[in-house]
C-alpha positions as CSV (number, residue, x, y, z in Angstrom):
1,M,119.9,44.3,130.7
2,D,123.2,42.6,130.0
3,F,124.9,45.8,131.1
4,L,123.1,45.8,134.4
5,V,123.9,42.2,135.0
6,Q,127.6,42.9,134.3
7,A,127.6,46.0,136.5
8,G,125.9,44.0,139.4
9,T,128.5,41.3,139.0
10,I,131.4,43.8,139.2
11,F,129.8,45.5,142.2
12,K,129.5,42.2,144.0
13,N,132.9,40.9,143.1
14,Q,134.8,44.2,143.7
15,F,133.0,45.5,146.7
16,L,130.8,43.0,148.6
17,D,133.1,40.1,148.2
18,V,136.4,42.0,148.6
19,F,135.4,44.3,151.5
20,G,132.5,42.4,153.0
21,V,129.9,43.8,155.3
22,T,132.3,44.6,158.1
23,I,134.2,47.1,155.9
24,L,131.6,48.2,153.4
25,V,128.9,49.4,155.9
26,P,131.3,51.7,157.8
27,I,132.5,53.2,154.5
28,V,128.8,53.9,153.5
29,I,128.2,55.4,157.0
30,F,131.3,57.6,156.6
31,I,130.2,58.9,153.2
32,L,126.7,59.5,154.6
33,S,128.2,61.4,157.6
34,L,130.1,63.7,155.2
35,A,127.0,64.2,153.1
36,L,125.1,65.3,156.2
37,R,128.0,67.7,157.2
38,V,129.2,65.7,160.1
39,P,132.8,66.7,160.8
40,A,135.2,64.3,159.1
41,K,136.9,63.4,162.4
42,K,133.6,62.4,164.0
43,G,132.5,60.6,160.9
44,A,135.8,58.5,160.8
45,R,135.5,57.7,164.5
46,A,131.9,56.6,164.0
47,A,132.9,54.3,161.1
48,I,135.7,52.7,163.1
49,F,133.4,52.0,166.0
50,M,130.9,50.5,163.6
51,A,133.5,48.3,162.1
52,I,134.6,47.1,165.5
53,G,131.0,46.3,166.5
54,L,130.4,44.4,163.3
55,T,133.6,42.4,163.8
56,A,132.5,41.5,167.3
57,F,129.0,40.6,166.1
58,N,130.5,38.1,163.6
59,L,132.8,36.5,166.2
60,I,130.1,36.0,168.7
61,L,127.4,34.8,166.2
62,N,129.7,32.3,164.5
63,I,130.4,30.6,167.9
64,L,126.8,30.5,168.8
65,W,125.6,29.5,165.4
66,G,128.0,26.6,165.2
67,Q,126.8,25.1,168.5
68,L,123.1,25.9,168.1
69,N,123.1,24.3,164.6
70,T,124.6,21.1,166.0
71,V,122.0,21.0,168.8
72,M,119.1,21.6,166.5
73,V,120.1,18.9,164.0
74,L,120.2,16.4,167.0
75,I,116.8,17.6,168.3
76,S,115.2,17.2,164.9
77,G,116.8,13.8,164.5
78,N,115.4,12.6,167.8
79,I,111.9,13.2,166.6
80,G,112.2,10.1,164.4
81,K,110.1,11.4,161.5
82,T,111.4,12.2,158.0
83,F,110.1,14.8,155.5
84,D,110.8,15.1,151.8
85,V,111.6,18.9,151.8
86,V,115.0,19.6,153.3
87,D,115.8,22.9,154.9
88,I,119.3,23.7,153.7
89,G,119.4,27.3,155.0
90,W,119.5,30.9,153.9
91,P,123.0,30.7,152.4
92,A,121.4,28.6,149.7
93,A,119.0,31.4,148.9
94,A,121.9,33.9,148.8
95,A,123.8,31.6,146.4
96,I,120.8,31.4,144.1
97,V,120.5,35.2,144.0
98,Y,124.2,35.6,143.4
99,S,124.1,33.0,140.6
100,N,121.2,34.6,138.8
101,G,121.2,37.4,136.3
102,L,118.2,39.1,137.9
103,G,119.8,38.9,141.3
104,M,123.0,40.5,140.0
105,T,121.0,43.2,138.2
106,Y,119.2,44.1,141.4
107,F,122.4,45.1,143.1
108,I,122.5,48.2,140.8
109,V,118.8,48.6,140.1
110,G,117.9,48.2,143.8
111,L,120.5,50.7,144.9
112,V,119.2,53.3,142.5
113,W,115.6,52.4,143.4
114,N,116.4,52.9,147.2
115,L,118.0,56.3,146.6
116,V,115.1,57.5,144.4
117,L,112.5,56.3,147.0
118,F,114.4,58.0,149.8
119,F,115.1,61.3,148.2
120,T,111.5,61.6,146.8
121,R,110.3,60.9,150.4
122,V,108.3,57.9,149.5
123,T,110.2,56.3,152.4
124,D,112.0,57.7,155.4
125,T,114.4,54.7,155.5
126,F,117.9,54.9,154.0
127,Q,118.4,51.3,152.9
128,P,121.8,51.3,151.1
129,T,123.4,50.5,154.5
130,D,121.7,47.1,154.3
131,I,122.0,46.0,150.7
132,W,123.3,42.5,151.5
133,N,119.8,41.6,152.7
134,Y,118.3,42.2,149.3
135,Y,118.3,38.5,148.6
136,Y,115.5,37.8,151.1
137,F,113.0,39.4,148.7
138,V,114.9,39.1,145.4
139,V,114.7,35.3,145.6
140,W,110.9,35.7,145.4
141,G,111.3,37.8,142.3
142,I,113.5,35.1,140.8
143,M,110.7,32.6,141.5
144,V,108.4,34.9,139.5
145,Q,110.9,34.9,136.7
146,F,111.1,31.0,136.7
147,V,107.3,30.7,136.7
148,T,106.5,33.3,134.1
149,G,109.7,33.0,132.0
150,S,109.9,36.9,132.1
151,F,112.9,38.7,133.3
152,V,110.9,42.0,133.3
153,I,108.0,40.7,135.4
154,G,110.6,39.2,137.8
155,L,112.3,42.5,138.1
156,L,109.0,44.3,138.7
157,A,108.2,41.9,141.5
158,C,111.6,42.7,143.1
159,L,110.9,46.4,142.9
160,F,107.4,46.1,144.3
161,M,108.6,43.8,147.2
162,N,111.3,46.3,148.0
163,L,108.5,48.9,148.5
164,I,106.9,46.5,151.1
165,V,110.3,46.0,152.9
166,L,110.7,49.8,153.2
167,F,107.0,50.3,154.2
168,I,107.4,47.9,157.1
169,A,110.7,49.5,158.1
170,D,109.0,52.9,158.2
171,F,106.0,52.0,160.3
172,L,108.0,49.8,162.7
173,A,110.8,52.2,163.2
174,P,109.4,54.0,166.3
175,A,108.6,50.7,168.1
176,L,112.1,49.4,167.4
177,Q,113.7,52.6,168.6
178,E,111.6,52.9,171.7
179,Y,112.0,49.3,172.8
180,Y,115.7,48.7,171.8
181,G,116.8,52.2,172.5
182,Y,118.7,52.8,169.2
183,E,117.5,56.1,168.0
184,G,117.6,56.7,164.2
185,L,117.8,53.0,163.3
186,T,115.2,50.7,161.7
187,C,115.5,47.2,160.2
188,T,115.2,46.4,156.5
189,C,115.8,42.7,156.8
190,V,112.2,41.7,156.0
191,C,112.3,38.1,157.3
192,V,112.6,39.5,160.9
193,T,110.2,42.4,160.6
194,N,107.2,41.2,158.6
195,I,105.9,39.3,161.7
196,A,105.0,42.8,163.0
197,I,101.9,42.7,160.8
198,L,100.4,39.9,162.8
199,A,101.8,41.2,166.1
200,G,100.1,44.6,165.5
201,L,96.8,43.0,164.6
202,L,96.9,40.8,167.8
203,R,97.8,43.7,169.9
204,W,94.9,45.7,168.5
205,I,92.5,42.8,169.2
206,I,93.8,42.5,172.8
207,N,93.2,46.2,173.4
208,K,89.8,46.3,171.8
209,L,88.5,43.2,173.7
210,H,90.2,44.5,176.9
211,I,91.9,41.1,177.4
212,K,94.1,41.1,180.5
213,E,97.6,40.5,179.4
214,V,100.1,38.4,181.2
215,Q,103.2,40.5,181.3
216,L,106.1,38.1,180.9
217,S,109.0,40.4,180.3
218,P,112.7,39.9,181.4
219,E,112.2,42.5,184.1
220,K,109.1,40.6,185.5
221,I,110.9,37.3,185.3
222,Q,113.8,38.7,187.3
223,E,111.5,40.4,189.8
224,K,109.7,37.1,190.5
225,L,112.7,34.7,190.3
226,G,115.5,36.9,191.5
227,F,118.9,35.5,190.5
228,L,117.2,32.7,188.5
229,G,115.5,35.4,186.4
230,E,118.7,37.2,185.4
231,P,119.7,37.0,181.7
232,A,122.7,34.8,182.4
233,M,120.6,32.3,184.3
234,I,117.9,32.4,181.6
235,G,120.6,31.5,179.1
236,I,121.9,28.6,181.2
237,I,118.4,27.2,181.9
238,M,117.4,27.3,178.2
239,G,120.7,25.8,177.2
240,L,120.5,23.0,179.6
241,L,116.9,22.1,178.5
242,M,117.8,22.2,174.8
243,G,121.1,20.3,175.5
244,I,119.2,17.5,177.4
245,V,116.8,17.0,174.5
246,A,119.5,17.0,171.9
247,Y,121.8,14.6,173.7
248,W,119.1,12.5,175.3
249,G,120.7,9.2,174.2
250,E,123.9,10.1,176.0
251,I,122.4,11.7,179.1
252,G,124.0,9.3,181.5
253,S,127.6,10.2,180.3
254,T,129.5,12.7,182.3
255,V,131.6,13.4,179.2
256,T,128.5,14.5,177.4
257,W,127.6,16.9,180.2
258,G,131.1,18.2,180.5
259,T,131.9,18.6,176.8
260,K,128.5,19.3,175.2
261,I,125.6,20.2,177.4
262,F,127.2,22.6,179.9
263,P,129.4,24.3,177.3
264,F,126.3,25.0,175.1
265,A,124.4,26.4,178.1
266,L,127.3,28.7,179.0
267,T,127.5,29.9,175.4
268,L,123.9,31.0,175.5
269,A,124.4,32.7,178.9
270,A,127.5,34.5,177.6
271,M,125.5,35.7,174.6
272,L,122.9,37.3,176.8
273,V,125.5,39.0,179.0
274,I,128.0,40.1,176.3
275,Y,125.8,41.0,173.4
276,P,124.3,44.2,174.7
277,T,127.8,45.7,175.2
278,V,128.7,44.8,171.6
279,S,125.4,46.3,170.3
280,G,126.2,49.5,172.3
281,M,129.6,49.7,170.6
282,F,128.0,49.3,167.2
283,V,125.4,51.9,167.8
284,K,128.0,54.3,169.2
285,G,129.2,54.6,165.6
286,L,125.8,56.0,164.6
287,I,125.6,58.6,167.3
288,P,127.2,61.5,165.3
289,V,124.9,60.8,162.4
290,S,121.8,60.5,164.6
291,Q,122.7,63.7,166.5
292,T,123.3,65.7,163.4
293,L,120.0,64.5,161.8
294,N,118.0,65.3,164.9
295,A,119.5,68.8,165.2
296,R,118.9,69.6,161.5
297,V,115.3,68.3,161.7
298,R,114.5,70.2,164.9
299,S,116.1,73.4,163.6
300,G,114.0,73.3,160.4
301,K,117.1,72.9,158.1
302,M,115.9,69.4,157.0
303,N,112.2,69.3,156.1
304,R,111.6,65.6,156.8
305,K,109.3,64.0,159.4
306,A,111.9,61.3,160.0
307,F,115.2,59.9,158.7
308,N,116.0,56.3,159.6
309,I,119.1,54.2,158.7
310,G,118.3,50.7,157.7
311,I,120.5,48.3,159.5
312,D,121.1,44.5,159.9
313,P,119.1,42.8,162.7
314,A,122.3,41.7,164.4
315,V,122.1,44.9,166.4
316,Y,118.9,43.7,168.1
317,F,119.7,40.0,168.3
318,G,121.1,39.6,171.8
319,E,118.5,41.6,173.8
320,T,117.2,39.3,176.6
321,A,113.5,39.1,175.6
322,T,114.4,38.7,171.9
323,L,116.8,35.8,172.5
324,T,114.5,34.2,175.0
325,T,111.5,34.4,172.7
326,G,113.6,32.9,169.9
327,L,114.8,30.0,172.0
328,L,111.3,29.2,173.2
329,L,110.0,29.2,169.6
330,I,112.6,26.7,168.4
331,P,111.1,23.6,170.0
332,I,107.5,24.9,169.5
333,L,108.0,25.3,165.8
334,I,109.6,21.9,165.5
335,I,106.6,20.4,167.2
336,T,104.1,22.2,165.0
337,A,106.1,21.1,161.9
338,V,105.7,17.5,163.0
339,F,102.0,17.6,163.7
340,L,100.6,20.0,161.2
341,P,98.8,18.0,158.5
342,G,100.2,18.5,155.0
343,N,103.5,20.0,156.1
344,R,106.5,18.4,154.5
345,I,109.4,20.2,156.2
346,I,111.1,20.5,159.5
347,P,113.2,23.6,159.9
348,V,116.7,22.6,160.7
349,A,119.4,24.7,159.0
350,D,117.5,28.0,159.5
351,I,115.9,27.3,163.0
352,P,118.9,28.8,164.8
353,A,117.8,32.2,163.3
354,M,114.7,32.2,165.4
355,P,116.0,34.9,167.8
356,F,116.4,37.2,164.8
357,M,113.0,36.4,163.6
358,A,111.4,37.3,166.9
359,I,112.6,40.9,166.7
360,G,109.5,42.4,165.0
361,A,107.0,40.8,167.5
362,V,109.2,41.6,170.5
363,A,109.3,45.3,169.5
364,V,105.5,45.5,169.0
365,F,104.8,43.9,172.3
366,K,107.5,45.9,174.2
367,G,109.3,42.8,175.4
368,N,106.3,40.7,176.4
369,I,107.8,37.2,175.8
370,L,104.5,35.4,176.1
371,N,102.7,37.5,173.5
372,A,105.7,37.5,171.1
373,T,105.9,33.7,171.4
374,I,102.2,33.2,170.7
375,T,102.5,35.5,167.7
376,G,105.6,33.6,166.4
377,T,103.9,30.2,166.9
378,I,101.0,31.3,164.6
379,W,103.0,33.2,162.0
380,Y,105.8,30.8,161.6
381,S,103.6,27.7,161.6
382,I,102.0,29.2,158.5
383,V,105.5,29.4,157.1
384,H,105.8,25.6,157.2
385,Y,103.1,25.5,154.5
386,I,104.7,28.3,152.5
387,A,108.0,26.5,152.5
388,T,106.2,23.3,151.4
389,D,104.3,25.0,148.6
390,T,107.3,26.8,147.1
391,A,109.8,24.0,147.6
392,G,109.5,22.9,143.9
393,Y,110.4,26.4,142.7
394,F,113.3,26.7,145.1
395,T,114.6,23.3,144.1
396,Q,114.5,24.2,140.4
397,M,116.3,27.5,141.1
398,A,118.9,25.8,143.2
399,E,119.6,23.1,140.6
400,T,119.9,25.8,137.9
401,A,122.4,27.6,140.1
402,G,124.5,24.4,140.3
403,Q,123.5,23.1,143.8
404,T,123.0,19.4,144.3
405,L,120.2,17.9,146.5
406,P,121.2,16.3,149.8
407,E,121.0,12.5,149.9
408,G,117.4,11.4,150.4
409,A,115.9,14.8,149.7
410,T,113.1,15.2,147.0
411,Y,113.0,19.0,147.4
412,I,115.1,21.6,149.1
413,T,114.3,25.1,150.4
414,S,115.3,27.8,152.9
415,W,112.7,27.9,155.7
416,C,114.0,31.3,156.8
417,V,113.5,32.8,153.3
418,S,110.0,31.3,153.2
419,A,109.1,33.1,156.4
420,I,107.9,36.2,154.5
421,P,104.1,35.7,153.9
422,P,103.7,39.2,152.2
423,C,106.4,38.3,149.6
424,Y,104.7,34.9,149.1
425,V,101.4,36.7,148.3
426,V,103.1,39.1,145.9
427,M,104.9,36.2,144.2
428,K,101.6,34.3,143.7
429,A,100.0,37.5,142.3
430,F,102.9,38.3,139.9
431,S,103.1,34.7,138.6
432,A,99.4,34.0,138.2
433,P,98.4,32.4,134.9
434,G,97.6,34.4,131.8
435,A,96.0,37.8,132.0
436,M,95.1,37.2,135.7
437,K,98.7,38.2,136.7
438,F,98.3,41.7,135.4
439,I,95.0,42.1,137.2
440,L,96.5,40.9,140.4
441,M,99.6,43.1,139.9
442,A,97.3,46.1,139.6
443,V,95.5,45.1,142.7
444,C,98.8,44.8,144.6
445,V,99.8,48.3,143.5
446,V,96.4,49.8,144.4
447,V,96.5,48.2,147.9
448,Y,100.1,49.5,148.4
449,V,99.2,53.1,147.3
450,L,96.2,53.2,149.5
451,A,98.1,51.8,152.5
452,L,101.0,54.3,151.9
453,W,98.5,57.2,151.6
454,H,96.8,56.2,154.9
455,F,100.2,55.9,156.6
456,K,101.4,59.3,155.4
457,T,98.2,60.9,156.6
458,H,97.8,59.0,159.9
459,R,101.4,58.4,161.0
460,K,100.8,58.5,164.7
461,G,98.0,56.0,164.5
462,W,100.2,53.6,162.6
463,F,103.1,54.0,164.9
464,M,101.0,53.3,167.9
465,F,99.2,50.3,166.2
466,F,102.7,48.7,165.8
467,G,103.8,49.2,169.3
468,A,105.1,52.7,169.9
469,S,103.7,54.6,172.9
470,E,101.8,57.9,172.3
471,E,104.6,59.8,174.0
472,Y,107.3,58.3,171.8
473,A,105.3,58.7,168.7
474,D,104.9,62.4,169.4
475,Q,108.7,62.6,170.1
476,Y,109.5,60.7,166.9
477,M,107.3,63.0,164.8
478,N,108.9,66.1,166.4
479,V,105.5,67.4,167.6
480,E,107.1,69.7,170.2
481,A,109.5,71.2,167.7
482,A,106.7,71.8,165.2
483,Q,104.6,73.5,167.9
484,A,107.5,75.7,168.9
């Protein structure tokens, strides 16, 4: 195991830290292009466009994140209620993973595991393009290691949770591609996709009970409100409302309006207007790979039902319904955090990530902001309790990794990392006391195998359950090509 830890450390230090995501992902895409026999010139051009898109993503998100984080801290402070579990953000979870032997080991073990699963066709998702998001589920494996004292059981938990990540990426892929329009892509960042489980269930209930849905999509809003319903105006209105709540104590100052509230509102508006263009540039880098894959699948040269590239959720972030749903959920989840009995955390550091975390629900409901917001309210209110329950483990791991607690905090955690109920269930099963853990581990494996078997034999039903239309599901499965 020491060899794997050292290899993982070298990989992180020499590749992830040196090149970073902006360089490393285009390199992986270029290598993948060559492996798929894409002409080198096209592959290089694709990699360059992807690097430019990633650079633009980072520039825009850093500006928004800085302003949104400031506003959210002020809004939370205006509530006037303190909690003993402090949300210090997802970077803390990443630091824990990168400071732990199991976390470093998984850089190598996980990469090999991903390739084995892909080439043996257990999954249709090629995940090595998104390895930096391993930590979202690896941190749960490290919790198992802390509770059980076993490196091996912790590693097994990581491997199993990776199966769940890829399973969700597979069945959600058609809905993501149909709604967002990015063919050949899926999302392997589980903290933003696992909400699709509840969204799919609620969508099924709505259909079965013939409940009349209120279609609150960006298009409907613009149709009803005209200019006020355009993405730019939605951004300004949301920004003004959030800014007023954040700077309520200074609301009478023209300086506050001129230097804080209006600039924040314009930043949100700019995000909604500019981001789709940046996303298009990023996806342009994947067109040669996507076209080559589709041509080979349809010609029969590649005997696969699907081939999806796992990608960071930044590509979906700025879509109008996604950003609007996320912004609506921010005050809602702060309110539920305050009033839910037994909850001990208010999400602060991670709450700006809500537009990311709405992606799975928005795709399932095809941009219906109302349904996605209701789903997010239910799912992420449950997360308050998960974050509260696991705060002791997270604090122990953080202190072992050398982090210090903020002043006045009894416990710390990352609310965003806690927002993965399936991983929470697996963590509880793998860390159960005594022999019970092995029984529950076996149950988890059996449930996964049965679910995977059902998915493999009823793909179209799964795709439609999680939001894809029948027409797109047929297209995705290459039904026409198969009939020809």
